[in-house]
gemmi code that builds the backbone of each chain (N, CA, C; Angstrom):
import gemmi

chains = {
    "A": [
        ("MET", (23.227, 9.617, 20.312), (22.666, 8.901, 19.365), (22.738, 7.674, 18.718)),
        ("MET", (21.777, 7.015, 18.221), (21.879, 5.632, 17.891), (21.992, 5.714, 16.497)),
        ("LYS", (23.193, 5.071, 15.656), (23.586, 4.761, 14.486), (22.229, 4.493, 13.574)),
        ("GLN", (22.199, 4.681, 12.383), (20.921, 4.539, 11.737), (21.126, 3.306, 10.769)),
        ("ASN", (22.507, 2.642, 10.591), (22.624, 1.525, 9.931), (23.256, 0.462, 11.021)),
        ("LEU", (23.665, -0.549, 10.427), (24.030, -1.726, 11.142), (25.591, -2.028, 10.794)),
        ("ASP", (26.320, -0.952, 10.269), (27.634, -1.144, 9.788), (28.509, -1.769, 10.954)),
        ("SER", (28.414, -1.341, 11.960), (29.423, -1.544, 13.114), (29.018, -3.276, 13.401)),
        ("ILE", (28.092, -3.723, 13.265), (27.861, -5.248, 13.789), (27.819, -5.935, 12.410)),
        ("GLN", (27.902, -5.461, 11.586), (27.694, -6.584, 10.103), (29.106, -7.342, 9.816)),
        ("LYS", (29.080, -8.557, 9.620), (30.426, -9.233, 9.575), (30.885, -9.141, 8.022)),
        ("PRO", (32.167, -8.414, 7.947), (32.868, -8.371, 6.854), (32.520, -9.488, 5.866)),
        ("GLY", (32.000, -9.184, 4.680), (31.782, -10.274, 3.567), (30.607, -10.980, 3.528)),
        ("SER", (30.042, -10.693, 4.632), (28.516, -11.023, 4.871), (27.417, -9.974, 3.929)),
        ("ARG", (26.348, -10.673, 3.496), (25.690, -9.875, 2.705), (24.329, -9.592, 3.524)),
        ("TYR", (23.996, -8.667, 3.990), (22.446, -8.104, 4.504), (21.566, -7.579, 3.799)),
        ("THR", (20.400, -8.337, 3.866), (19.228, -7.668, 2.937), (17.827, -7.951, 3.730)),
        ("ALA", (17.131, -6.720, 3.390), (15.965, -6.525, 3.965), (15.060, -7.436, 2.931)),
        ("LYS", (14.135, -8.388, 3.658), (13.363, -9.070, 2.791), (11.828, -8.748, 3.204)),
        ("GLY", (10.967, -9.057, 2.529), (9.408, -9.079, 3.020), (8.596, -9.809, 1.952)),
        ("THR", (7.435, -9.965, 2.806), (6.146, -10.421, 1.836), (4.990, -9.599, 1.834)),
        ("LEU", (4.010, -9.512, 1.059), (2.957, -8.744, 1.102), (1.588, -9.464, 0.716)),
        ("TRP", (0.835, -9.069, 1.402), (-0.662, -9.742, 0.758), (-1.725, -8.972, 1.075)),
        ("ILE", (-2.937, -9.178, 0.636), (-4.100, -8.623, 1.138), (-5.242, -9.786, 1.958)),
        ("GLU", (-5.690, -9.158, 2.978), (-6.556, -10.104, 3.652), (-8.129, -9.425, 3.652)),
        ("CYS", (-9.036, -10.180, 3.464), (-10.490, -9.599, 3.552), (-11.181, -10.101, 4.704)),
        ("ASP", (-11.408, -9.342, 5.409), (-11.903, -9.599, 6.619), (-11.130, -10.659, 7.694)),
        ("GLY", (-9.856, -10.467, 7.649), (-8.809, -10.903, 8.526), (-8.469, -12.420, 8.156)),
        ("ARG", (-8.801, -12.814, 6.563), (-8.304, -13.931, 6.247), (-7.525, -13.715, 4.838)),
        ("ARG", (-6.456, -14.074, 4.661), (-5.533, -13.688, 3.309), (-6.364, -13.929, 2.424)),
        ("CYS", (-6.503, -13.091, 1.411), (-7.335, -13.553, 0.251), (-6.655, -13.397, -1.243)),
        ("PHE", (-5.290, -12.551, -1.258), (-4.581, -12.177, -2.302), (-3.012, -11.816, -1.932)),
        ("GLY", (-2.537, -12.757, -2.513), (-0.859, -12.661, -2.593), (-0.109, -13.178, -3.652)),
        ("PRO", (1.395, -13.111, -3.430), (2.206, -13.956, -4.770), (1.727, -15.279, -5.408)),
        ("GLY", (1.333, -15.844, -4.344), (0.979, -17.488, -4.823), (-0.175, -17.474, -5.658)),
        ("ARG", (-1.241, -16.345, -5.491), (-2.736, -16.374, -6.119), (-2.279, -15.689, -7.275)),
        ("ALA", (-1.729, -14.583, -7.285), (-1.254, -13.802, -8.555), (-0.759, -14.635, -9.473)),
        ("GLN", (0.255, -15.692, -9.128), (1.224, -16.443, -9.748), (0.164, -17.370, -10.509)),
        ("LEU", (-1.103, -17.983, -9.709), (-1.835, -18.915, -10.396), (-2.778, -18.418, -11.138)),
        ("LEU", (-3.443, -17.197, -10.977), (-4.142, -16.582, -11.997), (-3.345, -16.131, -13.449)),
        ("THR", (-2.154, -15.879, -13.069), (-1.085, -15.557, -14.278), (-1.041, -16.636, -14.864)),
        ("ALA", (-0.959, -17.844, -14.364), (-0.457, -19.264, -15.073), (-2.012, -19.620, -15.588)),
        ("ILE", (-3.187, -19.384, -15.215), (-4.389, -19.981, -15.812), (-4.547, -19.120, -16.841)),
        ("ALA", (-3.953, -17.502, -16.792), (-4.237, -16.787, -18.284), (-3.190, -17.162, -19.196)),
        ("GLY", (-2.287, -17.822, -18.802), (-1.040, -18.401, -20.020), (-1.524, -19.709, -20.353)),
        ("THR", (-2.086, -20.351, -19.789), (-2.473, -21.847, -20.376), (-3.834, -21.788, -20.623)),
        ("GLY", (-4.690, -21.152, -20.167), (-6.166, -21.338, -20.315), (-6.654, -22.631, -19.621)),
        ("SER", (-6.117, -22.986, -18.787), (-6.645, -24.405, -17.819), (-6.123, -23.988, -16.748)),
        ("ILE", (-6.948, -24.537, -15.454), (-6.434, -24.692, -14.105), (-5.783, -25.885, -13.944)),
        ("ASN", (-5.913, -26.894, -14.934), (-4.986, -28.012, -14.333), (-3.635, -27.727, -15.080)),
        ("LYS", (-3.405, -27.487, -16.125), (-2.330, -26.829, -16.578), (-1.207, -25.816, -15.788)),
        ("ALA", (-2.342, -25.026, -15.297), (-1.652, -23.869, -14.600), (-1.441, -24.235, -12.928)),
        ("ALA", (-2.076, -25.564, -12.621), (-1.485, -25.966, -11.273), (-0.136, -27.107, -11.708)),
        ("ARG", (-0.057, -27.386, -12.722), (1.006, -28.573, -12.957), (2.248, -27.824, -13.083)),
        ("GLN", (2.156, -26.346, -13.591), (3.143, -25.512, -14.248), (3.627, -25.192, -12.648)),
        ("MET", (2.749, -24.748, -11.675), (3.087, -24.468, -10.540), (3.685, -25.559, -9.454)),
        ("GLY", (3.255, -26.735, -9.934), (3.795, -27.899, -8.897), (2.856, -28.103, -7.886)),
        ("MET", (1.231, -27.869, -8.037), (0.775, -28.187, -7.046), (-0.695, -29.101, -7.615)),
        ("SER", (-1.213, -29.610, -6.682), (-2.518, -30.305, -7.241), (-3.506, -29.567, -7.860)),
        ("TYR", (-4.044, -30.208, -8.785), (-5.325, -29.861, -9.391), (-6.508, -29.194, -8.131)),
        ("LYS", (-6.391, -29.930, -7.246), (-7.689, -29.813, -6.297), (-7.341, -28.695, -5.370)),
        ("LYS", (-5.993, -28.287, -5.188), (-5.401, -27.187, -4.363), (-5.802, -25.938, -5.148)),
        ("ALA", (-5.231, -26.101, -6.412), (-5.544, -25.045, -7.627), (-7.083, -24.648, -7.534)),
        ("TRP", (-7.899, -25.775, -7.684), (-9.150, -25.240, -7.830), (-9.863, -24.538, -6.607)),
        ("ASN", (-9.338, -25.042, -5.608), (-10.158, -24.759, -4.042), (-9.561, -23.210, -4.094)),
        ("MET", (-8.283, -22.799, -4.140), (-7.705, -21.458, -4.231), (-8.676, -20.476, -4.961)),
        ("VAL", (-8.920, -20.996, -6.260), (-9.845, -20.223, -7.428), (-11.480, -20.009, -6.677)),
        ("GLN", (-11.881, -21.285, -6.108), (-13.272, -20.972, -5.578), (-13.109, -20.140, -4.317)),
        ("GLU", (-12.034, -20.203, -3.629), (-12.424, -19.284, -2.194), (-11.869, -17.890, -3.027)),
        ("LEU", (-11.308, -17.772, -3.814), (-10.859, -15.865, -4.407), (-12.192, -15.571, -4.933)),
        ("ASN", (-12.961, -16.757, -5.781), (-14.424, -16.383, -6.275), (-15.226, -15.906, -5.183)),
        ("SER", (-15.287, -16.511, -3.814), (-15.971, -15.896, -2.801), (-15.743, -14.607, -1.922)),
        ("GLN", (-14.336, -14.246, -2.197), (-14.039, -13.139, -1.384), (-13.965, -11.759, -2.121)),
        ("PHE", (-14.501, -11.857, -3.565), (-15.055, -10.657, -4.032), (-16.180, -10.499, -4.811)),
        ("THR", (-16.595, -9.294, -5.224), (-18.074, -9.424, -5.905), (-18.284, -10.316, -6.749)),
        ("GLU", (-16.892, -10.408, -7.575), (-17.194, -11.092, -8.843), (-16.160, -12.228, -9.357)),
        ("ILE", (-16.722, -13.409, -9.805), (-15.988, -14.246, -10.275), (-14.722, -13.994, -10.913)),
        ("MET", (-13.731, -14.925, -10.501), (-12.350, -14.265, -11.222), (-12.258, -15.232, -12.487)),
        ("VAL", (-12.501, -16.702, -12.092), (-12.417, -17.587, -13.570), (-13.477, -18.085, -13.958)),
        ("ILE", (-13.523, -18.069, -15.224), (-14.553, -19.091, -15.621), (-14.389, -20.011, -16.591)),
        ("THR", (-14.701, -21.335, -16.248), (-14.526, -22.411, -16.581), (-15.488, -22.909, -17.523)),
        ("GLN", (-15.167, -23.281, -18.842), (-16.043, -23.916, -20.044), (-16.005, -25.133, -19.755)),
        ("PRO", (-17.399, -25.848, -19.485), (-17.295, -27.340, -19.829), (-16.572, -27.985, -20.887)),
        ("GLY", (-16.229, -29.127, -20.815), (-15.828, -29.852, -22.066), (-15.086, -30.925, -21.658)),
        ("GLY", (-14.993, -31.986, -22.479), (-14.342, -33.108, -22.063), (-12.938, -33.174, -22.761)),
        ("GLU", (-12.060, -34.081, -23.131), (-10.899, -34.257, -23.461), (-10.601, -33.113, -24.725)),
        ("GLY", (-9.945, -32.022, -24.294), (-9.287, -31.014, -25.506), (-10.549, -29.953, -25.793)),
        ("GLY", (-11.506, -30.027, -24.954), (-12.737, -29.188, -24.664), (-12.384, -28.503, -23.526)),
        ("GLY", (-13.375, -27.580, -23.200), (-13.614, -26.774, -22.087), (-12.291, -25.535, -22.080)),
        ("GLY", (-12.039, -25.597, -20.887), (-10.928, -24.281, -20.348), (-11.396, -23.329, -19.570)),
        ("SER", (-10.394, -22.661, -19.175), (-10.508, -21.715, -18.025), (-10.228, -20.176, -18.536)),
        ("VAL", (-10.855, -19.100, -18.262), (-10.364, -17.761, -18.811), (-10.495, -16.802, -17.619)),
        ("LEU", (-9.617, -16.013, -17.390), (-9.813, -14.785, -16.464), (-10.671, -13.978, -16.759)),
        ("THR", (-11.341, -13.350, -15.675), (-12.419, -12.411, -16.065), (-11.840, -10.954, -15.883)),
        ("PRO", (-12.368, -10.002, -16.223), (-12.094, -8.610, -16.159), (-11.358, -8.273, -14.846)),
        ("ALA", (-12.561, -9.087, -13.563), (-12.177, -8.404, -12.386), (-10.774, -9.185, -11.906)),
        ("ALA", (-10.614, -10.421, -12.645), (-9.383, -11.060, -12.053), (-7.995, -10.230, -12.711)),
        ("GLN", (-8.218, -9.790, -14.083), (-6.983, -9.017, -14.365), (-6.563, -7.664, -13.432)),
        ("GLU", (-7.726, -7.264, -12.896), (-7.659, -5.960, -12.233), (-7.031, -6.302, -11.274)),
        ("LEU", (-7.328, -7.269, -10.500), (-6.630, -7.787, -9.329), (-5.181, -8.189, -9.487)),
        ("VAL", (-5.098, -8.846, -10.802), (-3.533, -9.162, -10.712), (-2.607, -7.661, -11.408)),
        ("SER", (-3.649, -7.007, -11.957), (-2.849, -5.679, -12.121), (-2.381, -4.669, -10.948)),
        ("TYR", (-3.669, -4.839, -10.108), (-3.157, -4.131, -9.012), (-2.102, -4.669, -7.880)),
        ("HIS", (-2.339, -5.912, -8.092), (-1.245, -6.836, -7.048), (0.158, -6.341, -7.560)),
        ("GLU", (0.113, -6.404, -8.716), (1.569, -6.120, -9.658), (2.121, -4.764, -9.208)),
        ("ALA", (1.144, -3.774, -9.075), (1.660, -2.414, -8.909), (2.190, -2.484, -7.306)),
        ("MET", (1.504, -3.185, -6.686), (1.662, -3.022, -4.893), (2.747, -3.852, -4.947)),
        ("ARG", (3.033, -4.756, -5.872), (4.445, -5.518, -5.639), (5.717, -4.764, -5.839)),
        ("LEU", (5.393, -3.648, -6.973), (6.328, -2.883, -7.500), (6.679, -1.928, -6.491)),
        ("ARG", (5.660, -1.468, -5.481), (6.039, -0.293, -4.638), (6.520, -0.926, -3.340)),
        ("PHE", (6.315, -2.193, -3.386), (7.277, -3.164, -2.203), (8.561, -3.145, -2.445)),
        ("GLN", (8.813, -3.434, -3.775), (10.256, -3.549, -4.198), (10.785, -2.530, -3.921)),
        ("GLN", (10.347, -1.199, -4.218), (10.934, 0.362, -4.060), (11.396, 0.286, -2.542)),
        ("PHE", (10.378, 0.046, -1.925), (10.454, -0.017, 0.008), (11.611, -0.551, 0.365)),
        ("LEU", (11.691, -2.320, -0.379), (12.727, -2.890, 0.155), (14.037, -2.205, -0.619)),
        ("ALA", (14.024, -1.520, -1.559), (15.299, -1.212, -1.966), (15.976, -0.116, -1.346)),
        ("LEU", (14.973, 0.806, -0.935), (15.273, 2.015, 0.223), (15.831, 1.387, 1.310)),
        ("GLU", (15.277, 0.474, 2.060), (15.639, -0.396, 3.132), (17.036, -0.895, 2.984)),
        ("ASN", (17.310, -1.830, 1.895), (18.470, -2.071, 1.822), (19.668, -0.913, 1.411)),
        ("GLU", (19.150, 0.138, 1.134), (20.147, 1.159, 1.178), (20.645, 1.617, 2.455)),
        ("LEU", (19.431, 1.752, 3.345), (19.637, 2.286, 4.530), (20.629, 1.047, 5.569)),
        ("LEU", (20.335, -0.184, 5.162), (21.006, -0.963, 5.840), (22.359, -1.414, 5.452)),
        ("ASN", (22.962, -0.863, 4.223), (24.034, -1.296, 3.740), (24.891, 0.186, 3.642)),
        ("ASP", (24.363, 1.160, 3.759), (25.197, 2.641, 2.981), (25.470, 3.053, 4.313)),
    ],
    "B": [
        ("MET", (-7.683, 2.944, -19.123), (-7.119, 3.393, -17.846), (-7.358, 2.188, -17.063)),
        ("MET", (-6.598, 1.272, -16.235), (-6.875, 0.403, -15.343), (-6.796, 1.498, -13.936)),
        ("LYS", (-8.047, 1.168, -12.964), (-8.317, 1.743, -11.814), (-7.331, 1.356, -10.956)),
        ("GLN", (-7.010, 2.336, -9.848), (-5.998, 2.050, -8.983), (-6.311, 1.653, -7.563)),
        ("ASN", (-7.753, 1.440, -7.353), (-7.917, 0.731, -6.275), (-9.030, -0.536, -6.942)),
        ("LEU", (-9.500, -1.329, -5.612), (-10.224, -2.325, -5.904), (-11.707, -2.302, -5.640)),
        ("ASP", (-12.069, -0.987, -5.507), (-13.442, -0.417, -5.097), (-14.511, -1.251, -5.625)),
        ("SER", (-14.636, -1.439, -7.249), (-15.372, -2.062, -7.909), (-15.435, -3.782, -7.729)),
        ("ILE", (-14.541, -4.282, -7.226), (-14.901, -5.620, -6.925), (-14.702, -6.125, -5.298)),
        ("GLN", (-14.548, -5.157, -4.447), (-14.746, -5.456, -2.989), (-16.046, -5.451, -2.618)),
        ("LYS", (-16.436, -6.490, -1.659), (-17.548, -6.892, -1.593), (-18.204, -5.884, -0.377)),
        ("PRO", (-19.351, -5.216, -0.301), (-19.825, -4.324, 0.752), (-20.080, -4.854, 2.019)),
        ("GLY", (-19.677, -4.339, 3.057), (-19.454, -4.893, 4.404), (-18.116, -5.670, 4.897)),
        ("SER", (-17.437, -6.198, 3.740), (-15.988, -6.443, 4.022), (-14.824, -5.625, 4.311)),
        ("ARG", (-14.095, -6.161, 4.635), (-12.935, -5.333, 5.050), (-11.784, -5.700, 4.591)),
        ("TYR", (-11.070, -4.833, 3.546), (-9.842, -5.476, 2.764), (-8.508, -4.773, 3.287)),
        ("THR", (-7.537, -5.326, 3.859), (-6.307, -4.889, 4.435), (-5.140, -5.242, 3.760)),
        ("ALA", (-4.158, -4.514, 3.842), (-2.635, -4.656, 3.206), (-1.801, -5.526, 4.378)),
        ("LYS", (-1.184, -6.576, 4.302), (-0.684, -6.974, 5.410), (0.563, -7.227, 5.110)),
        ("GLY", (1.694, -7.368, 5.835), (2.968, -7.779, 5.397), (3.816, -8.410, 6.478)),
        ("THR", (4.996, -9.200, 6.330), (5.881, -9.145, 7.289), (7.523, -8.772, 6.420)),
        ("LEU", (8.298, -8.416, 7.400), (9.527, -7.983, 7.140), (10.301, -8.642, 7.829)),
        ("TRP", (11.919, -9.022, 7.123), (13.203, -9.386, 8.162), (14.265, -9.208, 7.482)),
        ("ILE", (15.600, -9.452, 8.326), (16.688, -8.885, 7.701), (17.364, -10.433, 7.475)),
        ("GLU", (17.757, -10.512, 6.144), (18.698, -11.762, 6.120), (20.126, -11.816, 6.100)),
        ("CYS", (21.024, -12.492, 6.352), (22.204, -12.534, 6.274), (22.561, -13.674, 5.594)),
        ("ASP", (23.392, -13.664, 4.212), (23.855, -14.580, 3.291), (22.583, -15.175, 2.782)),
        ("GLY", (21.290, -14.836, 2.627), (20.318, -15.857, 2.285), (19.507, -16.479, 3.339)),
        ("ARG", (20.128, -16.406, 4.867), (19.207, -17.169, 5.847), (19.056, -16.024, 6.554)),
        ("ARG", (17.367, -16.037, 6.959), (16.734, -15.069, 7.973), (17.648, -14.826, 8.955)),
        ("CYS", (17.895, -13.595, 9.456), (18.936, -13.401, 10.650), (17.872, -12.568, 11.766)),
        ("PHE", (17.266, -11.664, 11.449), (16.477, -10.819, 12.150), (15.107, -10.408, 11.706)),
        ("GLY", (14.090, -10.764, 12.666), (12.677, -10.476, 12.095), (12.085, -10.090, 13.417)),
        ("PRO", (10.650, -10.107, 13.851), (9.750, -9.735, 14.496), (10.071, -10.645, 15.965)),
        ("GLY", (10.025, -12.152, 15.394), (10.345, -13.118, 16.448), (11.548, -12.656, 17.139)),
        ("ARG", (12.653, -12.441, 16.630), (13.828, -12.245, 17.509), (14.080, -11.195, 18.322)),
        ("ALA", (13.321, -10.264, 17.592), (13.277, -8.568, 18.086), (12.291, -8.572, 19.931)),
        ("GLN", (11.373, -9.566, 19.463), (10.428, -9.885, 20.444), (11.325, -10.791, 21.914)),
        ("LEU", (12.242, -11.681, 21.484), (12.793, -12.467, 22.089), (13.952, -11.542, 22.933)),
        ("LEU", (14.756, -10.867, 22.173), (15.875, -9.880, 22.745), (15.160, -8.989, 23.747)),
        ("THR", (14.095, -8.441, 23.469), (13.160, -7.467, 24.277), (12.669, -8.151, 25.569)),
        ("ALA", (12.404, -9.690, 25.520), (11.779, -10.169, 26.434), (13.052, -10.259, 27.585)),
        ("ILE", (14.232, -10.824, 26.834), (15.436, -11.159, 27.491), (15.945, -9.633, 28.288)),
        ("ALA", (16.017, -8.556, 27.662), (16.227, -7.309, 28.467), (15.184, -7.265, 29.521)),
        ("GLY", (13.726, -7.487, 29.409), (12.657, -7.466, 30.377), (13.095, -8.170, 31.580)),
        ("THR", (13.000, -9.232, 31.127), (13.301, -10.444, 32.505), (14.642, -11.000, 32.802)),
        ("GLY", (15.810, -10.418, 32.187), (16.959, -10.783, 32.535), (17.287, -12.142, 32.494)),
        ("SER", (16.582, -12.949, 31.883), (16.674, -14.319, 31.738), (16.208, -15.107, 30.502)),
        ("ILE", (16.863, -15.546, 29.797), (16.890, -16.850, 28.595), (15.457, -17.089, 28.955)),
        ("ASN", (15.369, -18.100, 29.683), (14.424, -19.114, 30.346), (13.075, -18.216, 30.338)),
        ("LYS", (13.225, -17.323, 31.550), (12.023, -16.416, 31.300), (11.387, -15.912, 30.518)),
        ("ALA", (12.495, -15.536, 29.599), (11.849, -14.635, 27.925), (11.207, -15.872, 27.230)),
        ("ALA", (11.803, -17.264, 27.168), (11.097, -18.443, 26.303), (9.939, -18.194, 26.934)),
        ("ARG", (9.606, -18.717, 28.482), (8.451, -19.049, 29.042), (7.141, -18.068, 28.494)),
        ("GLN", (7.778, -16.671, 28.828), (6.794, -15.545, 28.441), (6.552, -15.546, 27.046)),
        ("MET", (7.314, -16.092, 26.009), (6.832, -16.034, 24.588), (6.373, -17.572, 24.266)),
        ("GLY", (6.061, -18.431, 25.121), (5.491, -19.824, 24.779), (6.527, -20.750, 24.177)),
        ("MET", (8.005, -20.550, 24.203), (8.787, -21.330, 23.335), (9.687, -22.014, 24.595)),
        ("SER", (10.217, -23.248, 23.853), (11.005, -24.056, 24.732), (12.399, -22.923, 25.214)),
        ("TYR", (13.299, -23.273, 25.964), (14.709, -22.845, 26.626), (15.506, -23.468, 25.198)),
        ("LYS", (15.294, -24.546, 25.068), (16.112, -24.912, 24.019), (16.057, -24.075, 22.300)),
        ("LYS", (14.655, -23.586, 22.096), (14.443, -23.049, 20.926), (15.154, -21.656, 21.113)),
        ("ALA", (14.861, -21.111, 22.482), (15.548, -19.408, 22.505), (16.662, -19.539, 22.595)),
        ("TRP", (17.445, -20.811, 23.077), (18.748, -20.764, 23.326), (19.204, -20.605, 21.975)),
        ("ASN", (18.885, -21.494, 20.921), (19.523, -21.969, 19.988), (19.503, -20.602, 19.141)),
        ("MET", (18.158, -19.703, 19.030), (17.791, -18.508, 18.303), (18.971, -17.560, 18.810)),
        ("VAL", (19.372, -17.508, 20.359), (20.483, -16.284, 20.457), (21.911, -16.802, 20.016)),
        ("GLN", (22.104, -18.316, 20.222), (23.226, -18.750, 19.289), (23.226, -18.261, 18.058)),
        ("GLU", (22.301, -18.509, 17.245), (22.543, -18.190, 15.951), (22.823, -16.596, 15.711)),
        ("LEU", (22.178, -15.906, 16.326), (21.855, -14.412, 16.215), (23.645, -14.255, 16.713)),
        ("ASN", (23.943, -14.626, 17.621), (25.594, -14.420, 17.832), (26.208, -14.838, 16.834)),
        ("SER", (26.015, -15.568, 15.789), (27.076, -16.083, 14.692), (26.898, -15.099, 13.747)),
        ("GLN", (25.622, -14.498, 13.418), (25.379, -13.775, 12.202), (25.837, -12.256, 12.354)),
        ("PHE", (26.196, -11.879, 13.491), (26.587, -10.663, 13.636), (28.389, -10.320, 13.983)),
        ("THR", (28.780, -9.413, 13.926), (30.158, -9.245, 14.582), (30.021, -9.562, 15.820)),
        ("GLU", (29.390, -8.984, 16.772), (29.398, -9.172, 18.244), (28.352, -10.151, 18.861)),
        ("ILE", (28.605, -10.373, 20.036), (27.684, -11.294, 20.759), (26.451, -10.557, 21.373)),
        ("MET", (25.081, -10.920, 21.206), (24.199, -10.043, 21.285), (23.731, -10.291, 22.904)),
        ("VAL", (24.057, -11.473, 23.342), (23.363, -11.667, 24.847), (24.633, -12.479, 25.580)),
        ("ILE", (24.765, -11.733, 26.827), (25.813, -12.318, 27.591), (25.444, -12.993, 28.658)),
        ("THR", (25.484, -14.258, 29.248), (24.816, -14.852, 29.933), (25.955, -15.203, 31.236)),
        ("GLN", (25.491, -14.718, 32.347), (26.412, -14.957, 33.347), (25.978, -16.467, 33.992)),
        ("PRO", (27.030, -17.341, 34.380), (26.750, -18.419, 35.082), (26.238, -18.204, 36.533)),
        ("GLY", (25.637, -19.374, 37.106), (25.210, -19.350, 38.155), (24.188, -20.108, 38.566)),
        ("GLY", (23.878, -20.620, 39.483), (22.908, -21.882, 39.868), (21.584, -21.140, 40.131)),
        ("GLU", (20.636, -21.753, 41.006), (19.254, -21.405, 41.200), (19.337, -20.011, 41.880)),
        ("GLY", (18.694, -19.050, 41.292), (18.600, -17.572, 41.531), (19.672, -16.709, 41.056)),
        ("GLY", (20.852, -17.400, 40.587), (22.130, -16.884, 40.232), (22.170, -16.527, 38.665)),
        ("GLY", (23.153, -16.131, 38.218), (23.352, -16.212, 37.029), (22.252, -14.844, 36.034)),
        ("GLY", (21.639, -15.122, 35.221), (21.042, -14.333, 34.357), (21.709, -13.682, 32.824)),
        ("SER", (21.247, -12.968, 32.253), (21.343, -12.782, 30.846), (20.921, -11.277, 30.677)),
        ("VAL", (22.013, -10.706, 29.921), (21.818, -9.162, 29.611), (22.169, -8.982, 27.846)),
        ("LEU", (21.285, -7.849, 27.381), (21.715, -7.828, 26.077), (23.229, -7.006, 25.970)),
        ("THR", (23.813, -7.117, 25.273), (24.883, -6.158, 24.599), (24.465, -4.856, 23.818)),
        ("PRO", (25.155, -3.886, 23.721), (24.957, -2.759, 23.235), (24.428, -3.082, 21.794)),
        ("ALA", (25.263, -4.133, 21.306), (25.364, -4.501, 19.822), (23.673, -5.170, 19.528)),
        ("ALA", (23.178, -5.856, 20.232), (21.869, -6.150, 20.697), (20.877, -5.291, 21.029)),
        ("GLN", (21.076, -4.140, 21.741), (20.479, -2.976, 21.706), (20.201, -2.343, 20.449)),
        ("GLU", (21.308, -2.033, 19.922), (21.318, -1.376, 18.381), (20.498, -2.125, 17.433)),
        ("LEU", (20.771, -3.568, 17.312), (19.478, -4.232, 16.630), (18.345, -4.045, 16.880)),
        ("VAL", (17.857, -4.103, 17.937), (16.394, -3.620, 18.483), (15.945, -2.736, 18.097)),
        ("SER", (16.669, -1.564, 18.240), (16.361, 0.091, 17.951), (16.018, 0.011, 16.481)),
        ("TYR", (17.332, -0.588, 15.978), (17.144, -0.341, 14.220), (15.834, -1.566, 13.474)),
        ("HIS", (15.516, -2.430, 14.192), (14.431, -3.301, 13.795), (13.138, -2.550, 14.162)),
        ("GLU", (13.034, -1.719, 15.324), (11.606, -0.915, 15.607), (11.593, 0.203, 14.793)),
        ("ALA", (12.878, 0.831, 14.296), (12.709, 2.040, 13.287), (12.355, 1.365, 12.070)),
        ("MET", (12.577, 0.239, 11.606), (12.322, -0.256, 10.169), (10.877, -0.732, 10.141)),
        ("ARG", (10.425, -1.214, 11.604), (8.933, -1.546, 11.820), (8.210, -0.422, 11.444)),
        ("LEU", (8.427, 0.511, 12.140), (7.869, 1.960, 11.835), (7.895, 2.462, 10.455)),
        ("ARG", (8.583, 2.066, 9.570), (8.677, 2.881, 8.331), (7.617, 1.709, 7.569)),
        ("PHE", (7.631, 0.327, 8.069), (7.099, -0.628, 7.152), (5.431, -0.312, 7.710)),
        ("GLN", (5.355, -0.130, 8.784), (3.805, 0.185, 9.294), (2.907, 1.273, 8.351)),
        ("GLN", (4.201, 2.766, 8.159), (3.609, 3.787, 7.470), (3.696, 3.019, 5.800)),
        ("PHE", (4.444, 2.309, 5.475), (4.340, 1.673, 4.080), (3.017, 1.228, 3.879)),
        ("LEU", (2.494, 0.234, 5.106), (1.036, -0.691, 5.012), (-0.050, 0.509, 4.878)),
        ("ALA", (0.181, 1.650, 5.974), (-1.179, 2.643, 6.129), (-1.245, 3.123, 4.376)),
        ("LEU", (-0.370, 3.503, 3.872), (-0.476, 4.080, 2.385), (-1.317, 3.086, 1.651)),
        ("GLU", (-0.520, 1.751, 1.821), (-1.172, 0.717, 0.909), (-2.714, 0.520, 1.289)),
        ("ASN", (-2.959, 0.551, 2.488), (-4.522, 0.614, 2.863), (-5.564, 1.761, 2.623)),
        ("GLU", (-4.527, 3.012, 2.248), (-5.447, 4.038, 1.841), (-5.818, 3.678, 0.209)),
        ("LEU", (-4.764, 3.292, -0.636), (-4.732, 3.307, -1.838), (-6.056, 2.064, -1.986)),
        ("LEU", (-5.830, 1.223, -1.132), (-6.854, -0.223, -1.558), (-8.150, 0.104, -1.073)),
        ("ASN", (-8.479, 1.177, 0.080), (-9.601, 1.591, 0.188), (-10.218, 2.861, -0.195)),
        ("ASP", (-9.545, 3.852, -0.575), (-9.846, 5.420, -0.597), (-10.824, 5.247, -2.200)),
    ],
}
model = gemmi.Model(1)
for chain_id, residues in chains.items():
    chain = gemmi.Chain(chain_id)
    for i, (resn, *xyz) in enumerate(residues, 1):
        res = gemmi.Residue()
        res.name, res.seqid = resn, gemmi.SeqId(i, " ")
        for name, pos in zip(("N", "CA", "C"), xyz):
            atom = gemmi.Atom()
            atom.name, atom.element = name, gemmi.Element(name[0])
            atom.pos, atom.b_iso = gemmi.Position(*pos), 0.0
            res.add_atom(atom)
        chain.add_residue(res)
    model.add_chain(chain)
structure = gemmi.Structure()
structure.add_model(model)
structure.setup_entities()
């Protein structure tokens, strides 16, 4: 019978952990995962795609492209950008985006639970 | 109350799926995942690191390095390479490597079950 953990081959003093990433695809293309969840959350927090991009250390162009792609992959627009010059304008999340962020957060918590169980199996 | 699926924002005719990857880290460094599992399985099948590398479309050097790193991350050697010239030699998995491959396969199946449940939540 095969042992169900890896105790016999783990180096003493070393720490073994199960890790992973999780995302949602639309028609085989990645459409939502940790990066976009973080971007939407940063837009909600700063009220601006530009400030959100800076907070995440990415270019405005990259953030804007991520938002445009996201808008095209669901039935609803995710971010509404109000026009305006210096100090004007700003971006807000739509209810659809809030739903997506909430769903992703719930999914992430389920995955954390899964990984916690895997770590128990790996180390107990 | 927030809806628990994304029905209301999914484009009709598009297919949304939960996807992910899973791996084991040793002291914060990736030490075993789908790539190494595939490499060990290919070494077992071909009896040769060189043939396994070719089967996976990677260089011998890369495959050899993966095996060396793997050997250093557990208490046991994973692959034993017998010296020999043309037609001689060959590589075999140790029992520790077989244990690791089996463990990884069981973990992969548990993860598939997790993803199947996520896909039900996403689409039902």
